[in-house]
C-alpha positions as CSV (number, residue, x, y, z in Angstrom):
1,M,0.0,0.0,0.0
2,K,1.2,3.5,-0.9
3,I,0.5,6.6,1.2
4,L,1.5,10.1,0.1
5,L,1.9,12.8,2.7
6,K,1.4,15.9,0.5
7,D,2.7,19.5,1.0
8,G,4.0,19.2,4.5
9,Y,7.1,20.5,6.2
10,V,9.6,17.7,6.9
11,I,11.8,17.6,9.9
12,S,14.4,14.8,9.5
13,G,15.3,14.2,13.1
14,R,19.0,14.6,12.4
15,K,21.2,17.1,14.3
16,D,20.5,20.7,13.5
17,C,17.4,19.6,11.4
18,E,15.2,22.2,9.9
19,A,11.6,22.2,8.5
20,V,11.8,21.7,4.7
21,K,8.7,21.8,2.4
22,A,8.4,18.3,0.8
23,D,6.1,15.4,0.1
24,I,6.7,11.9,1.6
25,L,5.7,8.8,-0.3
26,T,5.6,5.5,1.7
27,E,5.2,2.0,0.2
28,N,4.9,-1.3,2.1
29,G,5.6,0.5,5.4
30,K,8.8,2.2,4.3
31,I,9.7,5.7,3.1
32,K,10.1,5.4,-0.6
33,K,10.7,9.1,-1.6
34,I,11.1,12.5,0.0
35,G,10.8,15.5,-2.3
36,T,8.2,16.5,-4.9
37,V,6.1,13.5,-5.5
38,T,3.1,12.6,-7.7
39,D,1.6,9.1,-7.5
40,G,-1.9,8.3,-8.7
41,E,-1.9,5.0,-6.9
42,A,-1.2,6.4,-3.4
43,Q,-3.7,7.4,-0.7
44,V,-3.1,11.1,-0.3
45,I,-3.1,12.8,3.1
46,D,-3.1,16.6,2.8
47,C,-0.4,17.9,5.1
48,S,-0.7,21.5,4.0
49,G,0.5,23.7,6.9
50,K,1.5,20.7,8.9
51,Y,4.8,19.4,10.1
52,I,6.1,15.9,9.8
53,M,8.8,14.6,12.1
54,P,10.1,11.1,13.1
55,G,8.1,9.1,15.7
56,L,9.5,9.4,19.2
57,V,11.7,6.9,20.8
58,N,10.9,6.5,24.5
59,L,13.8,4.6,26.1
60,H,12.4,4.2,29.6
61,A,8.8,3.5,30.6
62,H,6.8,1.0,32.7
63,L,3.5,-0.1,31.4
64,F,1.8,-1.1,34.6
65,G,0.5,2.4,35.6
66,T,-1.1,5.5,34.3
67,G,0.8,8.3,36.0
68,K,-2.1,9.1,38.3
69,P,-0.9,9.5,41.9
70,S,-1.8,6.6,44.1
71,A,-1.2,5.5,47.7
72,V,-0.3,2.1,46.4
73,L,3.1,3.4,45.1
74,A,4.0,4.5,48.6
75,G,4.0,0.9,50.0
76,G,2.1,-0.4,52.9
77,P,-1.0,-2.7,53.1
78,A,-2.6,-1.4,49.9
79,Q,0.6,-2.2,47.9
80,K,0.8,-5.7,49.5
81,M,-2.8,-6.4,48.5
82,V,-2.2,-5.3,44.9
83,L,1.0,-7.3,44.6
84,K,-0.7,-10.4,45.9
85,L,-3.5,-9.9,43.3
86,S,-0.9,-9.5,40.5
87,K,0.2,-13.2,41.0
88,T,-3.3,-14.6,40.4
89,T,-4.9,-15.5,37.1
90,V,-7.2,-12.5,37.4
91,G,-4.2,-10.3,38.3
92,K,-2.3,-11.4,35.3
93,A,-5.3,-10.5,33.0
94,I,-5.4,-7.1,34.7
95,L,-1.6,-6.5,34.1
96,D,-2.0,-7.5,30.5
97,S,-4.9,-5.1,30.0
98,L,-3.0,-2.2,31.8
99,A,0.1,-2.8,29.6
100,A,-2.0,-2.9,26.4
101,S,-3.7,0.3,27.3
102,A,-0.5,2.0,28.2
103,A,1.2,1.0,24.9
104,K,-1.8,2.3,22.9
105,A,-1.5,5.6,24.8
106,E,2.2,5.8,24.0
107,L,1.5,5.2,20.3
108,H,-1.3,7.7,20.0
109,S,1.0,10.3,21.6
110,G,3.6,9.8,18.9
111,V,5.9,7.2,20.4
112,T,6.6,4.6,17.7
113,T,9.5,2.8,19.5
114,L,9.4,2.1,23.2
115,R,11.9,0.4,25.5
116,T,10.0,-0.8,28.6
117,S,12.0,-0.8,31.9
118,G,10.7,-3.6,34.1
119,D,7.4,-5.4,34.4
120,F,5.5,-7.9,36.5
121,Q,5.6,-11.6,35.4
122,G,6.7,-10.8,31.9
123,A,3.5,-8.8,31.0
124,D,5.5,-6.6,28.6
125,I,7.0,-9.5,26.7
126,R,3.5,-11.0,26.2
127,L,2.3,-7.7,24.9
128,R,5.2,-7.4,22.5
129,E,4.2,-10.6,20.9
130,K,0.6,-9.6,20.6
131,I,1.6,-6.3,18.9
132,K,3.9,-8.2,16.5
133,S,0.9,-10.5,15.6
134,G,-1.4,-7.6,15.1
135,K,-3.8,-8.6,17.9
136,V,-3.0,-5.4,19.8
137,Q,-2.1,-1.9,18.7
138,G,1.1,-0.5,20.0
139,P,4.6,0.8,19.2
140,R,7.7,-1.3,18.5
141,L,8.6,-2.7,21.9
142,F,11.9,-3.7,23.5
143,C,11.4,-5.5,26.8
144,P,13.6,-6.8,29.7
145,G,10.9,-8.7,31.7
146,P,11.2,-8.1,35.5
147,A,14.2,-6.1,36.6
148,I,17.0,-7.5,38.7
149,T,18.4,-6.1,41.9
150,A,19.8,-7.0,45.3
151,P,17.7,-7.3,48.5
152,T,16.3,-3.8,49.4
153,G,17.3,-2.5,46.0
154,H,14.9,-0.5,43.9
155,G,11.9,-2.5,42.8
156,D,12.5,-5.3,45.3
157,G,9.2,-6.9,46.0
158,T,7.5,-5.2,43.1
159,F,8.7,-5.1,39.5
160,A,12.2,-6.6,40.4
161,E,13.5,-10.0,41.5
162,T,16.5,-10.3,43.7
163,A,19.7,-12.4,44.3
164,T,22.7,-12.2,46.5
165,E,25.4,-14.4,45.0
166,P,26.9,-13.5,41.6
167,A,26.1,-17.0,40.2
168,D,22.4,-16.4,41.2
169,F,22.4,-13.1,39.4
170,A,23.7,-14.8,36.3
171,K,20.9,-17.4,36.6
172,L,18.3,-14.5,36.6
173,V,19.8,-13.4,33.3
174,D,19.3,-16.9,32.0
175,E,15.7,-16.9,33.0
176,R,15.0,-13.6,31.2
177,R,16.7,-14.8,28.1
178,D,14.6,-17.9,28.2
179,M,11.4,-15.8,28.5
180,G,12.3,-13.8,25.5
181,A,13.7,-10.6,26.9
182,D,15.4,-8.2,24.5
183,Y,17.8,-6.8,27.1
184,I,18.5,-6.9,30.9
185,K,17.4,-4.2,33.4
186,I,19.1,-4.0,36.8
187,C,18.9,-1.5,39.7
188,T,22.3,-0.9,41.1
189,T,21.0,1.8,43.5
190,G,17.9,2.7,45.4
191,G,15.4,5.2,44.2
192,V,13.4,8.3,45.1
193,M,10.3,6.4,46.4
194,D,12.2,3.9,48.5
195,A,14.8,6.2,50.1
196,K,14.7,6.5,53.9
197,E,16.4,9.9,54.4
198,K,16.9,13.2,52.7
199,G,19.8,13.6,50.4
200,Y,20.4,9.9,49.7
201,P,18.1,8.7,46.9
202,G,20.7,6.6,45.2
203,Q,22.2,4.4,47.9
204,V,24.3,1.6,46.2
205,K,22.5,-1.7,46.5
206,M,24.3,-4.0,44.1
207,T,28.1,-4.7,44.4
208,Y,30.6,-4.5,41.6
209,E,30.7,-8.3,41.6
210,Q,27.0,-8.7,41.4
211,T,26.8,-6.1,38.6
212,K,29.6,-7.7,36.7
213,A,28.0,-11.1,36.9
214,V,24.8,-9.8,35.3
215,C,26.7,-7.9,32.6
216,D,29.1,-10.7,31.8
217,R,26.3,-13.2,31.3
218,A,24.1,-10.8,29.3
219,H,27.0,-9.8,27.0
220,Q,27.7,-13.5,26.4
221,Y,24.1,-13.6,25.0
222,G,24.6,-10.4,23.0
223,M,22.2,-8.6,25.3
224,K,22.8,-5.1,26.6
225,V,22.3,-4.1,30.2
226,A,20.5,-1.0,31.5
227,S,20.8,0.1,35.1
228,H,18.6,2.3,37.3
229,T,21.4,4.4,38.8
230,Q,20.8,7.6,40.8
231,S,24.1,8.5,42.5
232,T,27.7,9.1,41.5
233,K,28.9,6.1,43.5
234,G,26.2,4.1,41.7
235,M,27.5,5.2,38.4
236,E,31.0,3.9,39.3
237,V,29.7,0.5,40.2
238,A,27.5,0.3,37.1
239,I,30.0,1.5,34.6
240,T,33.0,-0.5,35.8
241,G,30.7,-3.5,36.2
242,G,29.8,-3.4,32.5
243,V,26.4,-1.6,32.2
244,D,25.6,-0.3,28.7
245,T,23.0,2.4,29.5
246,L,22.7,4.5,32.7
247,E,19.0,5.1,33.5
248,H,18.3,8.4,35.3
249,G,22.0,8.9,36.0
250,A,24.2,11.3,38.0
251,D,27.5,13.0,37.5
252,F,30.5,10.8,36.7
253,G,34.2,11.4,36.3
254,S,36.6,11.3,33.3
255,E,37.8,7.7,33.7
256,L,34.2,6.5,33.8
257,Q,33.3,8.7,30.8
258,A,36.1,7.0,28.8
259,I,35.0,3.5,29.8
260,L,31.3,4.1,28.9
261,K,32.2,5.9,25.6
262,A,34.5,3.0,24.6
263,R,31.7,0.5,25.3
264,G,29.3,2.5,23.2
265,G,27.2,3.2,26.2
266,A,24.7,6.0,26.8
267,V,22.8,8.0,29.5
268,V,19.1,8.0,29.6
269,P,17.6,10.8,31.9
270,T,14.0,10.7,33.0
271,F,13.1,14.2,34.1
272,S,9.3,13.9,34.0
273,P,8.6,12.3,37.4
274,A,11.5,13.8,39.2
275,V,10.6,17.4,38.3
276,A,6.9,16.9,39.0
277,L,7.5,15.2,42.4
278,N,9.8,17.9,43.5
279,Q,7.4,20.7,42.5
280,I,4.0,19.3,43.4
281,S,2.8,19.1,47.0
282,P,3.1,15.7,48.7
283,E,-0.5,16.0,49.7
284,I,-1.2,15.7,45.9
285,T,1.5,13.2,44.9
286,K,0.6,11.0,48.0
287,L,4.3,10.7,48.8
288,N,6.3,12.1,51.7
289,E,8.6,15.1,52.2
290,I,11.7,12.9,51.9
291,C,10.5,12.0,48.3
292,V,9.9,15.7,47.5
293,Y,13.5,16.6,48.6
294,N,15.2,13.7,47.0
295,S,13.4,14.3,43.7
296,G,15.2,17.6,43.6
297,V,18.5,15.8,44.3
298,V,17.9,13.3,41.5
299,T,16.9,16.1,39.1
300,E,20.2,17.9,39.7
301,G,22.1,14.6,39.4
302,M,20.5,13.8,36.1
303,M,21.3,17.3,34.8
304,Q,24.9,16.9,35.8
305,G,25.1,13.5,34.3
306,C,23.6,14.7,31.0
307,R,25.9,17.6,30.8
308,T,28.9,15.4,31.5
309,A,27.8,13.0,28.8
310,M,27.1,15.7,26.1
311,E,30.4,17.4,26.8
312,N,32.3,14.2,26.4
313,G,30.6,12.6,23.4
314,V,28.6,10.0,25.3
315,P,25.2,9.5,23.6
316,V,22.0,10.7,25.4
317,G,18.5,9.4,24.9
318,L,15.2,10.3,26.6
319,G,12.7,8.3,28.7
320,T,9.6,9.3,30.7
321,D,9.7,6.6,33.5
322,A,5.9,6.4,32.8
323,S,3.8,4.8,35.5
324,C,5.6,7.0,38.2
325,P,3.2,9.6,39.7
326,F,2.6,12.4,37.1
327,A,4.5,10.5,34.4
328,A,1.6,9.7,32.1
329,Q,1.9,7.3,29.1
330,Y,0.9,10.0,26.7
331,N,3.4,12.7,27.8
332,M,6.7,11.9,26.0
333,W,6.4,15.5,24.6
334,R,6.9,16.8,28.1
335,E,10.1,14.9,28.6
336,V,11.4,16.4,25.3
337,W,10.4,19.9,26.5
338,L,12.0,19.4,29.9
339,F,15.2,18.3,28.3
340,K,15.4,21.4,26.2
341,E,14.5,23.7,29.2
342,L,16.7,22.2,31.8
343,M,19.7,21.4,29.6
344,G,19.6,24.6,27.6
345,V,19.7,22.9,24.2
346,S,17.9,23.9,21.0
347,A,14.6,22.4,19.9
348,S,16.3,20.6,17.1
349,T,18.8,19.0,19.5
350,A,15.9,18.0,21.8
351,I,14.1,16.4,18.8
352,Y,17.3,14.6,17.7
353,T,17.8,13.2,21.3
354,A,14.2,12.0,21.4
355,T,14.3,10.3,18.0
356,L,17.4,9.4,16.0
357,S,19.7,9.3,19.1
358,G,17.3,7.0,20.8
359,A,17.3,4.7,17.8
360,E,21.1,4.8,17.7
361,I,21.3,3.8,21.3
362,L,19.0,0.8,20.5
363,G,21.0,0.0,17.4
364,I,18.1,0.4,15.1
365,D,19.0,3.7,13.5
366,G,19.3,1.9,10.1
367,E,15.6,1.2,10.4
368,T,14.0,4.1,12.1
369,G,14.6,7.3,14.1
370,S,14.8,9.8,11.2
371,L,12.9,10.6,8.1
372,E,15.1,9.2,5.3
373,E,14.4,7.2,2.2
374,G,14.5,3.4,2.8
375,K,13.7,3.7,6.6
376,Q,10.5,2.6,8.3
377,A,7.6,5.1,7.9
378,D,7.5,6.0,11.5
379,M,6.2,9.6,11.8
380,M,4.2,12.2,13.7
381,I,2.1,14.7,11.8
382,L,1.8,17.9,13.8
383,P,-0.5,20.9,13.5
384,S,2.4,23.4,14.0
385,N,6.2,23.6,14.0
386,P,7.9,21.9,17.0
387,L,11.1,23.7,16.2
388,S,9.3,26.8,17.2
389,D,7.5,25.3,20.2
390,L,7.9,21.7,21.3
391,E,4.4,21.8,22.7
392,A,3.3,21.2,19.0
393,M,3.8,17.5,19.8
394,R,1.2,17.6,22.6
395,E,-1.7,16.8,20.3
396,P,-0.5,15.1,17.1
397,Y,-2.8,15.3,14.0
398,A,-1.8,11.8,13.1
399,V,0.8,9.1,13.9
400,V,2.3,6.9,11.3
401,L,3.7,3.5,12.3
402,G,5.3,1.4,9.6
403,G,3.2,3.2,7.0
404,K,-0.1,2.7,8.9
405,V,-1.8,6.0,9.7
406,I,-3.4,6.4,13.1
407,Y,-5.6,9.2,14.1
408,P,-5.1,9.7,17.9
409,N,-8.0,9.0,20.2
410,Q,-6.4,9.9,23.5
411,K,-8.1,10.2,26.9
412,K,-6.1,12.3,29.3
413,N,-6.3,12.8,33.0
414,S,-7.4,16.5,33.4
415,F,-6.1,16.6,37.0
416,V,-2.7,15.3,36.1
417,E,-2.5,17.6,33.1
418,D,-3.5,20.7,35.2
419,Q,-0.9,20.0,37.8
420,L,1.8,19.5,35.2
421,D,0.8,22.6,33.3
422,Q,1.2,24.6,36.5
423,V,4.7,23.2,36.9
424,F,5.6,24.0,33.4
425,A,4.4,27.5,33.8
426,K,6.7,28.0,36.7
427,L,9.7,26.7,34.7
428,K,8.9,29.0,31.8
429,N,8.8,32.0,34.1
430,R,11.8,31.3,36.3
């Protein structure tokens, strides 16, 4: 099938990209030609006055939540009850339904490639197969299955499984490979919501030996390892242990920069939940004052880590950490906006980081991530120019995935959106 996007302004997704007036012809799911095109056999979509950019690459999201604040996330009896339910047949069906709904929301918001970051009982992997078969609508998925950590590490008792001895960590990698995982997710440090005191959201939980055991086994299988890491000490353990991508991140020194760069590694900040949880009252987020304070610490750490990476040629991609409070599945555009605002980069750099750079980190830049002839037809059609205002991505006119045109039908949480709009207004006026 041929589709002709006529008379739009094309933004390639490459560094320093500009909006160029052109048509895009797709055939059999791929971009056949960009330029002036006439084809009587193609279905024509009038893109006059509209802007066409690559589909977004969200490198870090969980699919078991909506972003709506919930007391369940804070632990306690409510969380224990939900976790118990998740292990039943009914709970498994609920998890699968939540994941499918989240994936659809991601796609309708413009995310055409999504790397999930830890699930319950392999729900994301089951969803990936349903999407491939055409049973469920969703973006291209890369999934790790449940995360791996040490006892008391981030996700212990929820979306992560634990081990103590290095050999047992290696066995957890084996299990994920056998269940069909695309890569391995570990948590070398604690996180914001499980920290016990102010100023220490990234306490190291996995040792160098444990981390190396995971990375060595994963690399034997040709699988990459991503690590939830939220402190400089954690960055040292993760990078020397063999991790490929540092999720969230913190500042790291020149020796670690050289190791990560030589490995072809990357940094993936997730500003969306950290900024929101630091700026919104804990009465609304349903989390405590320690979490509010530590969210600020993590935000600063991610900014330092990003700056270090960009200054030293280490790739950076973007992720939303969706499912965290106020990190909704449909709000990748906010992560792109926050990256531009907090890091002081141009809109074109932010778009590149959220598209082609993400594809490069995943090793699929030959297939997607930018608008070029021969690549997959993964695109967003926008009502206005994102290079002038990234908020143009907030409500896509259409999303194209592998040449299939999708007109978004997105339900958004008005309360969440109102709170986030207030936070963004403060950032704009600071």
